N, C-alpha and C positions, 0 to 999 in steps of 0.2 A: 721737425725735432720734437720730441716729447715733451709736454708741459711739466713744470715743477709741481703743480697743484696735486695733491694727493699722493705724491711719492713719498716713500718711506726712506728717511735719511738717518744713518747712523753716523753720529759724530765721533770723529777720531782726535786725538790730540795731534795737530798737523805740526810738522817739523818746520823749522825756519829754512826756506829755500836759500841756496847759496849765492844770492845775487846782493851785492853791496848796498846797504841802506835800506834794504827790504825788509817790512815787517811779515810775521806769518799771515798766512791765509786764514780768514774767519769762516768758518762753515757753522751754519746755524745748528741749534739745539744741544741738548746734553747727551750723556752717554748712552742712554737706552733709546732703542728705536721707537719713533713716535711719527704720527702723520704731521707733516710739514704743511702748514697752511700759509696763505699770502698774509701780507701785514694787516694790522688792524689799527684803527683810529678810535680813540676815545674822546668824547666831546664833553668836558665838564661843565655843568651848567648850575649856577646858584639859583635854585628853584623859585625862592621868594622875590628875586630881582628881575627874573627873565621877562616876564609878561607885564611888569609895572610900567605904565606909560605916565604916571603922575611925576611931574618935573619939579616940584616943590623942593625937594631935598633939603629940608630944614634940618639943621644939627640937633640931634635927640628928637627928631620929630615922631609923633605918634603914627600908628598904621592909619588913622583917619586923615592926618595931615599929609603924610608923605606917600600913602598907598602901599600896596603889596601885591605881588604876583601870586598867581593860583595855579592849581594843578590844571585846571580847565583852559589856562591860556596856551597850553601845549595842544593846539588843535591839529588835526590831520595835516592842515597846510603848513603849519610851523614845522612839525616833525619831518615831513616830506622835504622841506628846504634844508633841515639840519642834515638829514640823509643825503641829500644830492650835494652837501659840501664835502662829500667824502668820509662820512662818518659810519661806523659800524656799532659802536657801543655809546650809550649816553649815560653819564654819571649824573644822577639827580642829587645834588648836595643839599643837606638840610631837610631831609625827609623824616627821619625817626622824630617823635615829639621831644623837643628839647624846651628848656625854660624860656619863657616869654613874658615881657611886662604888658600883658593885656589880659582883661578880666574875662575869664571863661567859666566863671563858677555857676553860671546857669545851666552849663553842661556837665557840671560835677567835676570839673577840672579845678584843683586848688590853685590859688594865686602864688606867684613866683615872687621872691624877696629881691628887691633891687641890690641889696647888699651882697648878694651872691650870684648876680647875673650880670654878664658883661654886656654892655649896651642895653638897648630897649627892646631890639628884637631877639637878643640872646644868641649865645654861641651855639652853632649845630653840634658842636663836640661836647656839650654838656646835657647829655641824653636823659630825659626824666622818665620816658615811658617807651621801651623798645617794642612793645606790642601794638603801638599805634602811630599816627603820624602828626606832624606839626598843625594844629588847628588853624593857624593863619593862611594855610595853603589851600583851605577848603572853602568853597562857596556855601555849603551847608555843614556846619562843624559836625553835626550829628552823623552825617553821612562821610566824614572825612576819609575813613579807611576805604570805603567803596569809591571814592572820587581818585584815591591813588591807584586802586586796583584797575579801574577804567583807563587811567594813564599808562599803566603797564600794558594794557590790551592795545590801546592806541599805538604806542611805541613798536610793539611787536608787529602791528599791522603795517607800520612804515619801514620794516625790516630792520629796526634798532634794537639791540639787546640793552637790558636795564642794569644798571649798577647803582647800589645806595651804599651810604656809609655804615660801618659797624666800628664802635670805637671801645674795644676791650680793656683798655688800661684804666679807664675812669668812667664814671657816670655822675650826674649832677648831684649835688649835696642833697637835694630834697627828692630823690628818686622816689617815684610812686606810680606804678602801672594800675590804670583802671580797667584794663581789658587782658589781663593775664589768661592765657588757654588754661583749660583744666589741667591740674597736675603741676602747675608751675606756680612759684612764689617770687615776691619781690626780693631784689637784693637787699641783704642785711635783715631780713625779716626774721631769719632763724638763727642769727648770730649771738653768740655769747660775748656781751659787751663788757663783762668783767674782766677779760683778758686783752692784752695787747694783740695776740695772735692765736689763731687756731687754724689748723689746716682747712676746715670746712666754713670758717667764717668768710664772709664776701668782702669784709672791709677789715683795715687795721684801726686799732682804738687806743687812745690815751685814757684809761680808766681813772676816774676822779678828777679830770680836767674837762671844762667846758669850751666849745669852741668859741673864738673871738673873731670878729670881723676884721680884716687887715686895717692897719693905720694907711689912710689915704696919703698920697705925696703929689707934690707938684700942682697943687689946686684941684686934684680930681675929686669929684663928688658923684655918687650914682646918679643917673639920670641928667646930669649936668646941673645938679642942684635943685632940680624941681621937686617940690612936696609930693611926698608919696606916703601913705599910711604905713608901709612896711619898711620904708627907708629910714630907719632909725639907728643904724649903726649896730644892729643886733640881729642875731640869727640863732634860734634855739637848736642847739645840737649837743647833747651830753650823754655819753663821753664825746669828746671830739674825735672825728675820723683824720687819718691821714689824708693829705691832699694829692691830687691827681698827678702832679709832677714828682711825688716822692717826698714832699716836704712833712716831716713827722711833727712840727710845730702845732699846737693847739690854735695858736693865732698866726696864720702864714702871712708871708710877705705880699704886698700888692702885686708883685712881678711873679709870684707862684700862681698856679692854676687853681686859685682859691674857690673858684665856683664848682669844682669837681672834687671827687673823693677817689683815691687810688683803690683799685679792686685788687683783691688778694688771690693769688693763683696757686697757694700752697708753697710759697716761698717764705721762710720765716724772717724776722728782722734781721738776723746775722747772714742770711744768704743760703741757709740750708734749703735744699729742696725735698718736700715732703710727698714726692710722688716718683713713679718709676721713669728712669731715663731711657731713651732710645738705645738699643745695643749698637756696639761697633759694627761698622760695615753696613749700616742701614742707609747710608747717604743716597744710594741710587735705586732703593726699593720704591715701587710705585704706591699709589694711596691705598691699593687693595690690601697690600701686605702691611701697611701701617694700620688701617682699621683692624686688620687681624690680630695685630700686636696688642691694640688697646681693648679688645673686645672682653677680655677676662680681667682687666685692671680695674682697681678702685682708683678715681680721680677726684680731685677737689670739687666742692659744690660749684665754684665759679666756672669751671670748665664746662660743666653740665648745662648751666644756665645760658652761658653764650652759644653753645653748641644748638641748644634748643631754639634760640633767638634766630640764629642763621638758618636753620632748618625751616622755621616759621615762615621766613620771607622767601625762601626758596620754593615752598609750596605755593605761595602766592604768585609766583612767575618772575620773581627777580633772578637775574641771570648771572649776578656776581656781586662782589663787595669790594670796596675799597677800605683797607683796615687802617684806622689811624694810629699813629706811633706804635706799630708792631712790635719794634724792637724793646719795648719796655715790658713785654709779656714773654714769658719763657717759651723756647722754640719748641719745647715738647707739647705744649697747649696747642700750637699751630697744627703740629702733626695730627693731633687728636680731632681739632676743629675742621681742619681742611680736608682730611680723609673722609669725615662724615658728610661734608657738603658735597665732596666729589663722588660719593657713593649714591646721592640722590640726584646730582647732576654732573656727570663727567666733564661737560663743557663749560662749567662755572669759570667765571673770570675773576681771578683772586688777585687783587693788587694790594701791596703793602708799602708803608712808610717805614723805610730802614735806611737810616742815614750813617751808619757806621760800615765802611767797606769790608771791615775784618769779619763782619757777621753775614754778609751778603749769602755767601755759598751755603751757610747753615740753615738760613730761612729759606733759601730755595730748595735746597736737597733734602734737608731734615724736616723743616717745617712746611714742606709742600706748597710754598707760594709759587704762584704763576709768573709774578711781575713784581718787582721792586722799583721804586723811583731811582733813576740815575741822576741824583741831584748833586752831590757833593763832588763829583768827577766831572761828567759831561756838561751838565747844566752850568755849574759854576765856571768852568773853563770857557765855555761859550759866551757867558755873560761878560767875562774879563776881556775876551777878544772884541765883542760888540762894542764895549765901552772904550776901546782902545788902550787897556791896561795890559793885555797879553797878546801872545803870538799863536798863529794857527799851528805852528810846530808843537805845541803842547797838545794838541788834539789827538793825532794818531796814537801816541803811547797809551792814552786812556782807553781807547778802543782795542788796542792789542792786549792790555792788561786784563781787560774783561771779556776777552775773546771766548773763553770756555762758557761763560754764562751770558753772552751777550743778547740773546733771544729773550732773557728774562729782566732786562734792564729797560724800563719803559723810558721813552724820551719826551722831554717838554720844554717849552720856553716860559709857559705861564702856568700858574694855578692859583688857587685861593690864598696861599701862603706867600706867594712871590710877588714882587713889584711887577707892574705892567711894564711891557717894553717900552711903550710910548711915554711913560712917566719920566720927568726931568732927572730923577735920581737913578733911573736904569740907562736908557738911550736917548730919551727926549724924542724920538722918532721911530714910528713903527716900521718905516722903510729899513731902518739900520739892522731890523731883526730878520729880514728876508733871508740873506744868505745862511745865517744861523739855523733858520727854519728848515732850508733845504738839507743842510747837513743834518739836522737833527732827524729829520723825517726819512733820510735815505741811507744813512750810514751803518744800518744794522736790520736785523730781522725783527727787531722788538716792535711792539705797538708804538704808535705816537699819540701824545695827549694834547689837545687845545683847550683853551679855557674861554668860554663865552665872552664875546666882546674883543678877544685878540684878533679875530679875523677882521675887525673894523678899525684896529689902531687905538682901542679904548686906553685913555691915560689913567683912569682912576683918580681923577683930580678932585673928587667931592669930599668935603670935611662933613661927615654925617653925625659925628658924636663920638663914640668910643673908638671906631677905627679912623686910622690916619690915611690922608691922601698918599697916593703912589700905588696903594692896593685897593681894589674894590672891597669895601667893608663888608665882613660877614657878620657884624654884630648889630647892625642899624637897619632901620626901614630907610628906604631910598630907591632911586632907580639908576640905571646906567645910560648915560646920554647917547652913546653911539648905538646902543641896542635899541633904545626907545626910537631913534630915527628909523631902524631897519624894521622893527616891529610894525610901525606905521599904522597906528590904530588898529592893530590886530590883523592886518592884511599880510604881514610878514613878506613884504615884497621889496624893501628898501626903498621905499617911495619917498621917504624924507632924507635918505642917507646922502652923504657928500659924495662928489665925484671920486675923491681920494679913498673914501670908505668902501665904494663899490669896487675900485680897482684893486684895493688889497684884499677883499673878500675874494675877488675872481682869482688872484694869485694863489690863496689858499685853497681854493676850490680845484684849481688845476693840479696844484702839488699833491693834495690829499688823495684825490681820486686816481692819480697815477700811481701813487704809492700802493692802494689796495688793489690795483689790478696788474701790477708787475711781478713777473716771476722771478726776475733778477734780484729784486729787493727782497725776496724771501729765501734768497740762497747766498752765493758766496760774495765776499768783500776781500779787497786788498788795497792797501795804501800805495799811491804813486807819489804822495807829497814829498817824502824824504829824497826820493830818487830825483825828482825835478828841482828841488832846492839846491842839490849838488850840481846838476848836470844841464840846468835849463837858464838861459840868459833872460833877465827882466821877470823872473818869477821868484816872488818874495814871500815874506812871513804874513802878508794880508791875503794871501791866496791859499785855498785848499783843494786837493784832488784826490780822488780814489775811483777805482772800477768796482763794478757790481756785475755779476753774471750768473746765468743759469744754462740749462741746455738749449733754450731758445730765445734768451735775450741777453744781449751784451750792452753795458752802459759805461760812459765815462762821466763822472759828476765833478765840476768844477764850480767853486764858489770865490766871488770877490768881496772880501769884507772891508775893503777900503772905500769910505764914502766919498772921496774926493778924486781918486785916479782911476782912469782905465788903463788896461794893460794888454799888450801885443806880444805873443811869444809862440813858440813852437812847444806844445806840450809833449812830453814823451812818454812812451810805454816801454819799460825795459824788457829784454828778451824773455824772461820766465813769464811775464805776463802776457806776452804775445802768444807764447805756447799754450797758456791756460785758456786763453780766449779762442784757440785754434784757428788763428789768423795765418793765411798763406801770404806770401809776397804780393803786392798788389795795392791798389786804392779802393778804399771804402767810403762811401758817403756816410756821414754822421749828421744827425738832425736833432736839435733841441726838442724835448718832449713837452716842455711846459708851455712855449707860446708858438711852437711850429714855425718860426720865423728864421732862428739862426741856423745855418748849416755850414759845413766845412768837409774836407776830405783828409781821412786818415790814410797816410801813406805807410806802407809795410814793406821793408827792404831789408834783406840779409837777417830776418828775425827781428828786427827792432821797428818801432813805430812812433811816428809823430803826427800831431795834428795842429793847423794853425788856429790859434785862438785869439780873438778880439773881443774883449769883455769890459763892459761898462762898470762904473762905480756901483757897488751893492747888487750886481748881477750874478745869476747863477744860470748854468747850463746842465740839463741831464741829457747828455748826447747818446743817442742810440745808434749802433753800429749796424748799418743796413748790409 
């Protein structure tokens, strides 16, 4: 049979087949013909934490006390091990130069004020200089950009594509680039600060009012109360700028994104758009048509600045971007930005944070995003099921609802914003996440993302200062205990890892490698859960099942989310599924592709099929039909 790889697929809106309780088949991709690839896997790694083996982990500890990871920690060995986990893309989080509480003035870098910095290591989403990298990450600060360029080269050598963050919605309050390329200027450098708004201002202002530091609550003090010459409850900014989350107050609240300022994209305070909008019927036009549309249009200054930033990093070999809070920026800007990036690199991987389902299709089709987080639907539902608060019955309707854009909805169970699976506030056990991970990684053609330490069951228990336990802090200096054990004094061999950590990593390695090599997972999906809920004895709402198939591979995926009970039942495939899989009457061997130990027999008789399943608590099978 011919392989699916490289096959040109045209998505049609598929009808619901006339079988009771059956959802419609999901075929990959969007309306226009494109090259269908196999699945991809993104490994998000917090760059400053990955290679740090200092285990002091003092709350509010300095770089000298708690240590910091470096670009150079990502050696050829480390990158090859990440690649072998089943990873295709690596997202280096925290690369652009953001505010930090460390004195780098001897390198010409201004000190950052603790009153407008979250944590001591700073938020990676308060970028101070988009044309350089975080000095903390360099062995030689003067050569920090060259060290990152070398990391890009090592990553490519290992077969990994490189993703970094761009945060178009906001920048650090004290944005100042030291290395602007010729012809570029800092954000706000040419603003008319006497007015609240002008289409070509980069920021919004409160003329006649000075910025005031938030009133701290609940005993909070910058740097945990440690004395610092700049921690005086003041920050010079006059006139005050609007804050990153949209607060217009000259004194933002402590819970606002007070460390950042909102970027102006040509949207007036009353919501009027001072730029051209995309014409009707442009949803399915490719990036070349979008670039053609914008080439003779005048766009706001901020659009050009961020486009130039993206192209700067693309020229340096960065293969894609993760766009923070993309829905807070007009979709027309994304059409402009992403079409320029795609013209430079048609294979660029463009991932965006969009949490409003009503905006998904607009940002994909008109904004030319490749991928969005499937957070508020699939992730949240899987989390509820893992915690015992929800039923697996709620999962297939989500996949059905997103069927027309399923390839664009990136799946994950952890990232820097979310709680660690093993944390007590999530599941309290990494094992409980395994069935959800199988479902997340195999239920669509979209990429899968894992967060470093997830593969070891990292619980994120450290209290490092600004960040709270259950999430690995992105604001503080520290290390990640399970990752430290695997790094093993820079041997990157798991020499200090526990047996449980190595077993969990082996599970992830098996699963992820299978997903990136499977043609079925890059092709068709159909739910069989609803059918079995009605027709199969001993099959309940702790179980989930579906089929995936291509021309040359047929899979039955079954997961047991129950942590206490095993189940024994005859899983059924309805007649129309048997027809789609082109199964003639007879017996077929099915074998699990994860551990290659479980097998059973699929019996097809009179156009219907059943297979005996004996599944343990928290176990999953990816059964390949031979």
